[in-house]
SERO-4910 file (N, C-alpha, C, O; in steps of 0.05 Angstrom, whole numbers):
BEGIN
 pado doro    nc1    nc2    nc3   cac1   cac2   cac3    cc1    cc2    cc3    oc1    oc2    oc3
  Met    A   2222   2578   3160   2199   2588   3163   2192   2599   3188   2200   2588   3208
  His    A   2176   2621   3189   2173   2640   3211   2151   2626   3231   2130   2617   3223
  Lys    A   2159   2626   3255   2135   2616   3277   2112   2632   3278   2114   2657   3276
  Leu    A   2090   2622   3282   2069   2639   3287   2068   2648   3315   2081   2636   3332
  Lys    A   2051   2670   3321   2053   2676   3348   2024   2676   3359   2004   2679   3345
  Ile    A   2026   2671   3387   2008   2662   3400   2009   2681   3426   2030   2680   3438
  Leu    A   1986   2701   3439   1983   2715   3458   1968   2700   3481   1945   2694   3478
  Ile    A   1980   2696   3503   1961   2682   3524   1951   2705   3548   1966   2719   3561
  Val    A   1933   2704   3549   1920   2725   3570   1903   2712   3595   1881   2702   3593
  Asp    A   1921   2716   3619   1909   2699   3640   1918   2717   3670   1939   2730   3669
  Asp    A   1905   2717   3688   1913   2732   3710   1921   2713   3724   1928   2721   3747
  Asp    A   1923   2688   3720   1935   2668   3743   1965   2657   3729   1967   2644   3708
  Lys    A   1981   2663   3743   2012   2657   3735   2015   2628   3732   2028   2621   3712
  Ala    A   2005   2609   3748   2011   2587   3744   1991   2574   3714   1998   2553   3703
  Asn    A   1974   2586   3707   1964   2582   3684   1979   2590   3657   1980   2577   3636
  Leu    A   1990   2611   3662   2009   2626   3644   2036   2612   3641   2049   2612   3620
  Asp    A   2042   2601   3663   2066   2577   3659   2060   2553   3646   2077   2543   3631
  Ile    A   2039   2543   3651   2034   2517   3640   2026   2523   3608   2033   2507   3590
  Leu    A   2017   2539   3604   2011   2546   3571   2034   2556   3561   2041   2544   3540
  Asn    A   2049   2574   3568   2077   2582   3557   2094   2557   3553   2107   2554   3532
  His    A   2093   2534   3577   2115   2516   3569   2109   2498   3551   2126   2486   3537
  Thr    A   2076   2495   3549   2065   2477   3527   2069   2480   3502   2071   2462   3486
  Leu    A   2072   2516   3495   2070   2523   3468   2094   2535   3458   2096   2542   3434
  Gln    A   2114   2539   3476   2141   2554   3473   2158   2541   3450   2174   2555   3438
  Asn    A   2155   2514   3444   2169   2504   3424   2161   2505   3399   2179   2504   3382
  Glu    A   2134   2509   3390   2125   2508   3373   2116   2535   3359   2111   2537   3334
  Tyr    A   2114   2558   3381   2102   2583   3372   2118   2606   3385   2130   2599   3405
  Ile    A   2121   2632   3377   2126   2655   3391   2106   2660   3411   2083   2663   3403
  Val    A   2112   2661   3439   2094   2662   3456   2096   2690   3470   2118   2696   3478
  Tyr    A   2075   2711   3475   2073   2734   3487   2051   2726   3508   2034   2708   3505
  Val    A   2054   2743   3530   2037   2734   3553   2031   2765   3566   2047   2783   3567
  Ala    A   1997   2763   3577   1991   2787   3589   1974   2779   3612   1961   2758   3609
  Lys    A   1973   2791   3634   1962   2787   3660   1932   2804   3667   1918   2802   3687
  Ser    A   1930   2818   3644   1901   2833   3650   1893   2843   3625   1909   2851   3609
  Gly    A   1866   2844   3621   1850   2852   3595   1864   2877   3591   1868   2879   3567
  Glu    A   1873   2896   3602   1885   2925   3592   1908   2913   3578   1910   2916   3553
  Met    A   1926   2900   3591   1949   2889   3578   1948   2875   3556   1965   2878   3538
  Ala    A   1928   2858   3553   1921   2841   3530   1918   2861   3503   1927   2857   3480
  Ile    A   1904   2882   3511   1896   2902   3487   1919   2916   3478   1923   2919   3454
  Lys    A   1933   2925   3494   1957   2936   3481   1977   2923   3471   1991   2935   3454
  Arg    A   1984   2893   3482   2000   2871   3470   1991   2862   3434   2006   2860   3414
  Ala    A   1960   2859   3439   1946   2850   3414   1954   2876   3391   1966   2872   3370
  Leu    A   1948   2898   3400   1961   2917   3380   1988   2924   3370   1994   2931   3347
  Ala    A   2006   2921   3394   2034   2922   3389   2049   2897   3375   2067   2900   3359
  Asp    A   2039   2872   3384   2054   2850   3371   2033   2837   3352   2038   2814   3345
  Gln    A   2010   2848   3343   1996   2826   3325   1997   2796   3324   2005   2783   3304
  Pro    A   1990   2787   3347   1992   2757   3345   1973   2740   3328   1951   2750   3323
  Asp    A   1980   2715   3318   1966   2706   3298   1940   2696   3315   1920   2693   3302
  Leu    A   1939   2692   3340   1922   2676   3354   1922   2686   3382   1943   2693   3392
  Ile    A   1898   2688   3397   1900   2695   3423   1885   2674   3440   1866   2661   3431
  Leu    A   1897   2671   3470   1880   2647   3478   1877   2669   3506   1893   2683   3518
  Leu    A   1850   2666   3509   1838   2687   3531   1817   2677   3549   1795   2668   3543
  Asp    A   1830   2680   3578   1816   2676   3602   1789   2699   3599   1788   2721   3587
  Ile    A   1769   2686   3613   1748   2702   3617   1745   2718   3646   1742   2743   3645
  Val    A   1745   2707   3667   1747   2718   3690   1769   2729   3698   1787   2715   3709
  Met    A   1773   2755   3697   1798   2773   3701   1789   2800   3720   1768   2813   3717
  Pro    A   1805   2802   3734   1798   2830   3755   1792   2854   3744   1774   2868   3755
  Asp    A   1802   2861   3726   1802   2889   3711   1780   2892   3694   1761   2908   3698
  Met    A   1781   2872   3669   1761   2866   3654   1754   2839   3645   1772   2822   3645
  Ser    A   1732   2833   3637   1732   2808   3631   1740   2795   3600   1741   2810   3581
  Gly    A   1743   2772   3598   1752   2763   3576   1730   2774   3549   1736   2777   3525
  Tyr    A   1711   2777   3558   1684   2781   3537   1689   2807   3532   1690   2814   3508
  Asp    A   1693   2827   3551   1703   2857   3544   1719   2860   3526   1716   2874   3506
  Val    A   1741   2842   3533   1774   2847   3517   1762   2836   3487   1770   2847   3467
  Leu    A   1747   2816   3486   1741   2806   3455   1727   2832   3445   1735   2842   3425
  Lys    A   1708   2842   3460   1686   2859   3446   1709   2882   3434   1706   2889   3410
  Ile    A   1727   2892   3447   1745   2917   3441   1762   2906   3420   1766   2918   3399
  Leu    A   1771   2884   3423   1787   2877   3395   1773   2873   3371   1783   2877   3349
  Lys    A   1745   2863   3376   1738   2862   3346   1723   2888   3334   1713   2889   3312
  Glu    A   1722   2910   3354   1717   2931   3345   1738   2953   3335   1733   2976   3326
  Asn    A   1763   2941   3339   1790   2955   3325   1796   2942   3300   1796   2917   3300
  Asn    A   1802   2957   3275   1811   2944   3250   1830   2932   3254   1832   2910   3242
  Ala    A   1853   2941   3274   1880   2928   3278   1885   2907   3286   1905   2893   3281
  Thr    A   1859   2899   3305   1859   2869   3311   1834   2853   3305   1833   2829   3305
  Lys    A   1813   2870   3301   1788   2844   3292   1789   2826   3282   1769   2813   3287
  Ala    A   1811   2812   3263   1818   2796   3249   1827   2770   3264   1824   2747   3255
  Ile    A   1840   2776   3290   1852   2757   3301   1835   2736   3313   1816   2743   3326
  Pro    A   1842   2709   3309   1818   2693   3320   1824   2692   3351   1846   2699   3360
  Ile    A   1804   2684   3366   1811   2685   3393   1791   2659   3407   1767   2653   3406
  Ile    A   1813   2648   3421   1799   2621   3432   1799   2629   3464   1819   2639   3474
  Phe    A   1777   2624   3478   1771   2629   3504   1782   2596   3516   1779   2574   3506
  Ile    A   1794   2605   3540   1806   2584   3562   1798   2589   3583   1810   2607   3594
  Thr    A   1775   2579   3597   1766   2587   3621   1755   2565   3640   1751   2542   3631
  Ala    A   1752   2572   3663   1734   2551   3685   1709   2553   3681   1697   2534   3690
  Leu    A   1695   2571   3669   1665   2576   3665   1658   2549   3651   1675   2542   3634
  Asn    A   1640   2535   3655   1636   2509   3634   1603   2506   3628   1593   2486   3618
  Ser    A   1590   2529   3637   1563   2526   3631   1556   2529   3601   1572   2542   3588
  Ala    A   1537   2520   3590   1527   2521   3558   1523   2549   3552   1525   2560   3531
  Ala    A   1516   2559   3573   1508   2595   3566   1532   2611   3563   1531   2630   3546
  Asp    A   1556   2606   3577   1575   2623   3575   1590   2606   3549   1608   2619   3538
  Glu    A   1586   2588   3543   1605   2581   3520   1587   2586   3494   1598   2587   3472
  Glu    A   1560   2589   3498   1547   2605   3473   1551   2634   3473   1549   2645   3451
  Arg    A   1555   2647   3491   1559   2672   3491   1588   2678   3482   1592   2697   3468
  Gly    A   1608   2661   3488   1633   2665   3472   1633   2660   3449   1651   2672   3437
  Phe    A   1616   2643   3432   1621   2641   3404   1601   2662   3391   1606   2671   3368
  Leu    A   1580   2669   3406   1562   2694   3396   1579   2719   3391   1573   2736   3374
  Leu    A   1600   2720   3407   1617   2749   3410   1639   2744   3390   1652   2764   3384
  Gly    A   1646   2720   3378   1664   2719   3362   1690   2696   3361   1707   2693   3344
  Ala    A   1686   2683   3386   1711   2667   3396   1709   2646   3371   1688   2644   3360
  Val    A   1733   2630   3362   1733   2612   3343   1732   2584   3360   1727   2564   3347
  Asp    A   1737   2583   3386   1740   2558   3405   1736   2569   3430   1741   2591   3438
  Tyr    A   1721   2539   3446   1722   2552   3475   1730   2526   3487   1717   2505   3484
  Ile    A   1753   2529   3502   1762   2504   3518   1769   2513   3549   1783   2532   3558
  Val    A   1750   2489   3564   1743   2490   3591   1769   2477   3611   1780   2455   3608
  Lys    A   1775   2495   3628   1796   2486   3649   1785   2467   3667   1762   2469   3674
  Pro    A   1800   2447   3675   1830   2441   3669   1831   2422   3641   1818   2402   3636
  Phe    A   1850   2434   3624   1854   2418   3593   1871   2403   3595   1890   2404   3611
  Asn    A   1868   2386   3575   1891   2365   3570   1911   2377   3549   1903   2381   3526
  Ser    A   1933   2381   3555   1953   2397   3541   1957   2384   3511   1965   2400   3494
  Ser    A   1953   2358   3505   1956   2345   3476   1934   2351   3461   1937   2352   3436
  Ile    A   1907   2355   3475   1888   2361   3466   1886   2391   3463   1870   2399   3446
  Leu    A   1897   2405   3475   1895   2439   3469   1914   2440   3445   1905   2450   3425
  Lys    A   1941   2430   3444   1960   2436   3423   1944   2423   3397   1947   2436   3375
  Ala    A   1929   2403   3397   1920   2395   3375   1898   2416   3363   1900   2424   3339
  Arg    A   1881   2423   3379   1862   2442   3373   1873   2467   3361   1862   2477   3341
  Ile    A   1896   2478   3374   1913   2499   3369   1920   2502   3335   1915   2519   3318
  Lys    A   1936   2474   3337   1941   2470   3307   1919   2467   3285   1925   2471   3262
  Val    A   1895   2460   3292   1871   2460   3274   1868   2485   3264   1864   2487   3240
  His    A   1870   2511   3283   1859   2535   3279   1880   2549   3262   1876   2566   3245
  Met    A   1905   2538   3269   1933   2549   3255   1932   2544   3228   1936   2561   3211
  Arg    A   1924   2518   3223   1921   2507   3192   1902   2522   3177   1907   2530   3155
  Asp    A   1879   2526   3190   1858   2542   3176   1869   2572   3173   1867   2584   3152
  Leu    A   1878   2582   3191   1892   2613   3185   1907   2612   3164   1903   2629   3146
  Lys    A   1926   2594   3161   1940   2593   3138   1931   2591   3116   1941   2604   3098
  Lys    A   1907   2574   3110   1892   2571   3087   1883   2598   3078   1887   2610   3057
  Ser    A   1867   2606   3101   1854   2629   3094   1872   2654   3082   1863   2670   3066
  Arg    A   1897   2655   3092   1915   2673   3090   1923   2671   3060   1931   2691   3049
  Ile    A   1921   2646   3045   1931   2638   3024   1916   2646   3003   1924   2653   2981
  Ile    A   1885   2644   3013   1864   2654   2993   1860   2678   2991   1854   2689   2970
  Glu    A   1865   2691   3019   1865   2720   3019   1889   2735   2999   1884   2755   2985
  Arg    A   1912   2723   3000   1930   2732   2986   1924   2728   2955   1934   2742   2937
  Met    A   1909   2708   2950   1907   2707   2921   1895   2731   2909   1901   2739   2886
  Gly    A   1878   2743   2926   1859   2763   2914   1868   2792   2922   1855   2812   2918
  Thr    A   1897   2792   2938   1905   2814   2945   1936   2825   2940   1948   2843   2952
  Phe    A   1947   2804   2918   1970   2814   2908   1971   2814   2876   1955   2801   2863
  Asp    A   1990   2828   2867   1994   2833   2836   2005   2815   2824   2028   2808   2830
  Val    A   1991   2803   2804   2005   2777   2793   2028   2785   2775   2047   2770   2777
  Leu    A   2031   2799   2762   2055   2803   2747   2077   2809   2758   2098   2802   2747
  Thr    A   2078   2827   2785   2100   2835   2800   2106   2819   2826   2127   2822   2838
  Glu    A   2083   2799   2834   2081   2784   2860   2084   2803   2885   2090   2795   2907
  Leu    A   2080   2831   2878   2074   2851   2902   2049   2854   2911   2030   2850   2896
  Ser    A   2044   2860   2936   2015   2869   2942   1999   2888   2929   2011   2908   2921
  Asn    A   1977   2887   2924   1964   2906   2906   1948   2928   2921   1946   2927   2945
  Arg    A   1937   2946   2907   1924   2971   2921   1907   2963   2945   1912   2970   2968
  Gln    A   1887   2946   2937   1874   2935   2959   1888   2932   2985   1884   2945   3005
  Ser    A   1908   2908   2981   1922   2905   3006   1936   2924   3018   1937   2926   3043
  Phe    A   1947   2939   3003   1962   2959   3014   1944   2978   3028   1956   2989   3047
  Glu    A   1921   2985   3025   1902   3005   3034   1892   2994   3064   1890   3006   3085
  Glu    A   1888   2966   3056   1881   2951   3083   1897   2954   3103   1887   2961   3125
  Arg    A   1923   2949   3101   1944   2951   3114   1950   2982   3131   1955   2988   3154
  Leu    A   1946   2996   3107   1951   3028   3118   1927   3035   3137   1930   3053   3154
  Phe    A   1905   3024   3136   1882   3027   3156   1892   3017   3179   1890   3031   3199
  Ile    A   1902   2992   3180   1910   2979   3208   1931   2992   3218   1927   3003   3240
  Glu    A   1954   2995   3208   1971   3008   3217   1969   3040   3225   1987   3049   3240
  Trp    A   1949   3056   3218   1937   3079   3221   1929   3081   3247   1934   3099   3263
  Glu    A   1916   3062   3251   1899   3054   3278   1918   3051   3304   1916   3060   3326
  Arg    A   1938   3035   3293   1962   3023   3312   1979   3045   3321   1988   3047   3344
  Glu    A   1982   3063   3298   2003   3084   3309   1990   3109   3322   2001   3128   3333
  Ile    A   1961   3103   3318   1945   3125   3340   1953   3118   3367   1962   3132   3385
  His    A   1946   3092   3366   1947   3083   3397   1979   3085   3407   1984   3091   3431
  Asn    A   1994   3081   3394   2025   3077   3402   2044   3108   3399   2066   3112   3407
  Lys    A   2024   3126   3383   2040   3151   3385   2064   3151   3372   2081   3167   3379
  Thr    A   2068   3134   3353   2093   3136   3338   2088   3143   3303   2066   3143   3292
  Pro    A   2108   3146   3292   2109   3158   3264   2104   3134   3244   2115   3112   3246
  Leu    A   2085   3142   3225   2081   3122   3203   2089   3136   3175   2085   3160   3173
  Ser    A   2100   3120   3154   2112   3137   3130   2105   3122   3105   2102   3098   3107
  Ile    A   2103   3132   3084   2099   3120   3057   2118   3136   3041   2122   3160   3044
  Ile    A   2131   3119   3022   2147   3125   3000   2132   3115   2977   2126   3091   2973
  Ser    A   2125   3139   2959   2111   3134   2933   2134   3143   2912   2148   3163   2913
  Ile    A   2130   3118   2890   2146   3116   2869   2133   3111   2837   2124   3090   2827
  Asp    A   2136   3138   2826   2123   3128   2796   2149   3125   2777   2171   3135   2781
  Ile    A   2142   3111   2757   2164   3105   2735   2153   3127   2712   2131   3127   2700
  Asp    A   2178   3148   2711   2167   3171   2692   2161   3163   2661   2178   3148   2650
  Asn    A   2139   3171   2649   2136   3165   2619   2137   3135   2609   2151   3126   2591
  Phe    A   2118   3122   2626   2119   3094   2629   2099   3084   2600   2100   3061   2589
  Lys    A   2088   3101   2594   2069   3095   2569   2089   3100   2546   2089   3085   2526
  Gln    A   2106   3119   2547   2128   3125   2528   2144   3101   2524   2147   3090   2502
  Tyr    A   2155   3090   2548   2171   3063   2549   2156   3041   2539   2168   3024   2527
  Asn    A   2136   3040   2542   2121   3016   2527   2120   3020   2501   2123   2998   2489
  Glu    A   2117   3039   2485   2117   3051   2459   2136   3045   2448   2133   3031   2428
  Thr    A   2163   3055   2458   2189   3053   2450   2200   3027   2451   2214   3020   2433
  Tyr    A   2196   3010   2471   2211   2983   2477   2192   2959   2472   2201   2936   2468
  Gly    A   2162   2966   2471   2145   2946   2474   2136   2939   2497   2149   2945   2517
  Tyr    A   2113   2926   2499   2096   2922   2523   2108   2897   2543   2107   2893   2567
  Leu    A   2121   2881   2523   2134   2856   2539   2158   2867   2553   2164   2855   2574
  Gln    A   2173   2887   2546   2196   2896   2557   2188   2914   2582   2200   2916   2603
  Gly    A   2164   2926   2575   2152   2944   2599   2147   2923   2623   2154   2929   2646
  Asp    A   2135   2900   2617   2132   2880   2637   2158   2871   2652   2161   2870   2677
  Val    A   2176   2864   2634   2203   2858   2648   2212   2883   2666   2221   2878   2689
  Leu    A   2211   2907   2658   2220   2933   2675   2204   2928   2698   2217   2927   2719
  Leu    A   2177   2924   2700   2163   2923   2725   2172   2901   2746   2174   2905   2770
  Gln    A   2178   2879   2732   2182   2860   2749   2212   2866   2758   2216   2860   2782
  Thr    A   2230   2875   2746   2255   2879   2756   2252   2893   2780   2258   2886   2803
  Ile    A   2243   2915   2773   2246   2939   2796   2225   2932   2814   2224   2947   2834
  Ala    A   2208   2914   2814   2188   2901   2840   2213   2882   2854   2211   2880   2879
  Glu    A   2231   2871   2843   2251   2852   2858   2268   2871   2870   2277   2865   2893
  Val    A   2274   2895   2860   2296   2911   2877   2280   2925   2902   2293   2927   2923
  Phe    A   2254   2934   2903   2234   2945   2918   2235   2924   2943   2238   2932   2966
  Ser    A   2233   2896   2938   2229   2876   2959   2252   2875   2974   2251   2866   2997
  Glu    A   2272   2882   2966   2297   2886   2983   2301   2903   3002   2319   2902   3019
  Tyr    A   2283   2921   3001   2281   2948   3022   2258   2944   3043   2250   2963   3056
  Leu    A   2249   2922   3046   2230   2913   3065   2244   2903   3094   2248   2879   3097
  His    A   2251   2917   3113   2270   2916   3135   2254   2903   3158   2268   2891   3174
  Thr    A   2230   2902   3162   2214   2887   3183   2193   2875   3168   2189   2877   3144
  Asp    A   2176   2857   3189   2158   2841   3182   2130   2859   3172   2112   2850   3158
  Ala    A   2131   2890   3183   2111   2903   3182   2110   2921   3158   2091   2933   3148
  Asp    A   2136   2922   3149   2138   2938   3123   2120   2925   3097   2115   2901   3097
  Ile    A   2113   2942   3077   2096   2926   3056   2105   2946   3034   2108   2970   3039
  Val    A   2109   2932   3009   2113   2954   2983   2088   2941   2964   2086   2916   2963
  Ala    A   2072   2957   2951   2059   2950   2939   2066   2963   2902   2084   2978   2894
  Arg    A   2045   2949   2887   2044   2961   2863   2012   2974   2864   1993   2960   2858
  Ile    A   2010   2997   2870   1981   3007   2869   1971   3020   2845   1949   3031   2846
  Asp    A   1987   3021   2821   1971   3025   2796   1994   3014   2778   2013   3002   2787
  Gly    A   1989   3020   2749   2005   3010   2731   2032   3011   2732   2047   2993   2727
  Asp    A   2038   3036   2739   2067   3045   2741   2079   3060   2761   2101   3071   2760
  Glu    A   2060   3060   2782   2059   3066   2816   2061   3048   2832   2047   3028   2833
  Phe    A   2082   3052   2849   2084   3037   2877   2091   3049   2898   2103   3070   2898
  Ala    A   2083   3033   2922   2080   3046   2948   2097   3032   2972   2096   3007   2971
  Phe    A   2114   3043   2994   2125   3030   3013   2105   3037   3036   2092   3057   3033
  Leu    A   2100   3023   3057   2084   3032   3081   2107   3019   3100   2112   2995   3101
  Leu    A   2119   3039   3114   2135   3035   3133   2129   3050   3163   2137   3072   3171
  Pro    A   2114   3028   3177   2113   3032   3203   2135   3036   3222   2158   3028   3220
  Asp    A   2123   3053   3245   2150   3061   3264   2170   3070   3253   2191   3063   3263
  Thr    A   2169   3088   3228   2192   3098   3217   2193   3131   3216   2172   3143   3209
  Asp    A   2213   3142   3221   2215   3172   3224   2220   3185   3196   2225   3172   3176
  Glu    A   2219   3212   3196   2220   3225   3166   2250   3218   3161   2255   3211   3137
  Ala    A   2272   3218   3179   2299   3219   3171   2304   3191   3158   2315   3189   3136
  Lys    A   2294   3169   3173   2298   3139   3165   2284   3138   3138   2295   3126   3119
  Thr    A   2259   3149   3136   2245   3147   3112   2260   3157   3086   2260   3145   3064
  Leu    A   2276   3184   3092   2285   3194   3065   2316   3175   3059   2326   3169   3037
  Glu    A   2327   3168   3085   2350   3152   3074   2342   3126   3062   2358   3115   3047
  Ile    A   2316   3112   3067   2313   3092   3053   2304   3098   3026   2307   3082   3008
  Ala    A   2290   3124   3024   2284   3130   2992   2303   3132   2975   2303   3125   2952
  His    A   2326   3147   2992   2353   3153   2976   2366   3127   2961   2373   3123   2937
  Ala    A   2367   3108   2988   2375   3081   2974   2361   3065   2953   2371   3049   2937
  Ile    A   2335   3072   2958   2322   3054   2930   2324   3071   2910   2320   3060   2888
  Arg    A   2330   3093   2909   2337   3112   2883   2363   3106   2873   2367   3105   2848
  His    A   2381   3101   2889   2407   3093   2881   2407   3061   2867   2418   3055   2846
  Ala    A   2393   3045   2883   2395   3013   2872   2379   3018   2845   2389   3007   2826
  Val    A   2356   3034   2840   2345   3034   2818   2360   3042   2795   2358   3031   2773
  Asp    A   2378   3065   2801   2398   3076   2784   2416   3057   2768   2417   3059   2743
  Val    A   2428   3041   2780   2449   3018   2775   2439   2992   2769   2454   2976   2757
  Met    A   2409   2985   2777   2404   2962   2768   2408   2956   2739   2408   2975   2723
  Glu    A   2411   2931   2730   2410   2923   2704   2378   2914   2690   2364   2902   2707
  Ile    A   2368   2917   2670   2344   2907   2665   2346   2890   2639   2352   2900   2618
  Pro    A   2340   2864   2642   2341   2850   2621   2329   2854   2599   2304   2855   2601
  Ser    A   2339   2858   2572   2330   2863   2551   2315   2843   2532   2324   2820   2527
  Met    A   2294   2852   2525   2276   2833   2504   2291   2829   2476   2290   2811   2460
  Gly    A   2306   2856   2478   2317   2862   2442   2346   2866   2452   2355   2864   2475
  Ser    A   2360   2875   2427   2390   2883   2429   2396   2909   2443   2418   2913   2453
  Met    A   2374   2929   2443   2381   2952   2458   2379   2956   2483   2360   2945   2495
  Ser    A   2395   2969   2494   2393   2978   2527   2365   2997   2525   2359   3008   2504
  Thr    A   2350   2999   2551   2329   3018   2557   2336   3036   2576   2354   3032   2592
  Gln    A   2323   3055   2574   2325   3081   2592   2299   3090   2604   2278   3093   2593
  Phe    A   2305   3093   2630   2276   3101   2644   2290   3115   2668   2313   3114   2675
  Ala    A   2268   3130   2682   2271   3149   2708   2248   3141   2726   2228   3129   2719
  Ile    A   2254   3149   2749   2232   3146   2768   2228   3169   2789   2248   3180   2799
  Lys    A   2201   3176   2797   2201   3200   2814   2192   3190   2843   2173   3174   2847
  Ile    A   2206   3198   2860   2199   3188   2888   2191   3214   2905   2202   3236   2903
  Gly    A   2166   3207   2923   2158   3219   2940   2156   3211   2971   2150   3188   2974
  Val    A   2159   3225   2993   2155   3214   3014   2141   3229   3034   2142   3254   3031
  Ala    A   2122   3215   3059   2110   3229   3071   2114   3218   3101   2123   3195   3102
  Thr    A   2110   3231   3122   2113   3220   3148   2094   3234   3166   2093   3259   3165
  Lys    A   2077   3220   3183   2057   3229   3199   2055   3216   3228   2053   3191   3227
  Ile    A   2054   3228   3253   2044   3210   3275   2014   3211   3268   2005   3234   3264
  Pro    A   1998   3189   3268   1969   3192   3259   1951   3201   3284   1954   3193   3307
  Glu    A   1934   3218   3275   1909   3224   3294   1885   3221   3286   1877   3223   3262
  Ala    A   1870   3214   3307   1844   3203   3303   1822   3216   3290   1801   3204   3284
  Asp    A   1826   3237   3287   1812   3260   3269   1821   3264   3238   1811   3281   3222
  Lys    A   1842   3246   3231   1853   3248   3205   1847   3226   3189   1840   3205   3201
  Cys    A   1848   3226   3162   1843   3204   3147   1871   3193   3135   1890   3206   3126
  Ala    A   1866   3168   3137   1898   3148   3132   1904   3159   3102   1925   3170   3094
  Leu    A   1882   3154   3090   1893   3157   3061   1903   3187   3058   1915   3191   3037
  Ser    A   1900   3203   3069   1916   3229   3068   1947   3227   3069   1963   3243   3059
  Leu    A   1951   3209   3080   1987   3204   3083   1994   3196   3052   2013   3207   3040
  Leu    A   1982   3179   3041   1986   3162   3011   1988   3192   2996   2009   3199   2986
  Glu    A   1964   3208   2995   1966   3227   2979   1986   3252   2983   1994   3266   2964
  Glu    A   1993   3257   3010   2012   3274   3011   2041   3261   2997   2055   3277   2984
  Ala    A   2047   3236   3000   2070   3227   2990   2069   3227   2953   2089   3230   2938
  Glu    A   2047   3224   2947   2040   3222   2921   2050   3251   2912   2066   3253   2893
  Lys    A   2043   3275   2925   2046   3299   2912   2076   3310   2917   2084   3329   2904
  Ser    A   2092   3296   2937   2112   3305   2943   2136   3294   2922   2132   3275   2907
  Val    A   2158   3305   2923   2181   3298   2903   2208   3306   2919   2211   3328   2929
  Ile    A   2226   3286   2922   2252   3286   2933   2272   3285   2909   2267   3271   2889
  Thr    A   2293   3298   2911   2313   3299   2894   2340   3285   2900   2359   3286   2884
***
């Protein structure tokens, strides 16, 4: 099971060391010593939870929270304030801005770990519920809604990082005719089998493959240049060409796929969906 990720933000080295020591055995821990660095790390590392100090020299934790909540790539990350500010007004302000918890220093390490576990358990539950509405039941891949949400998030992240974002679009040729020839149950078998093959080409945690329409699939590949994307696309084509399709009857079935690719370094004035449209219009041989 993958460890969940926590970003600790505090300008005091002693506090960072204590929190890191307390949490590093159970979580992947990142640290940031300033608000500016916290925003960069949140975008780059996509932590599952952020522990955020309020009083820092460059910008306050309140300001950091506001910036993170205004960005699609980071707005869903839960944030816990850990601070020496202990007034009711400070705590109220933290919750009104969107923090999920407010812990006053000095803290008890055991209590801190217990409260983090509660939030992580709630996070896992919410992700299960979210996944139930964002994956395709037949293929168990992500669906179009989930794909587009991730596309928007990665688009904004790559604008910040100035790195390439790629999409591979895949269509099954004449899928309607395939169903009419071999039957709709065999058509489902084809979709499930091809989905299993596609899942083997997710090389990083950020990669995603989705069924975006009846016979259309798409890969989203962050931080992937055009050469690497073409290499992956050709590998997928070969894997599909040699894959064995379980048959509902005695005859073997025949089908073909069309693949298109598109790569861009995202720009703020361009639409993320334009990358998908470009991939769908292109064809590689």
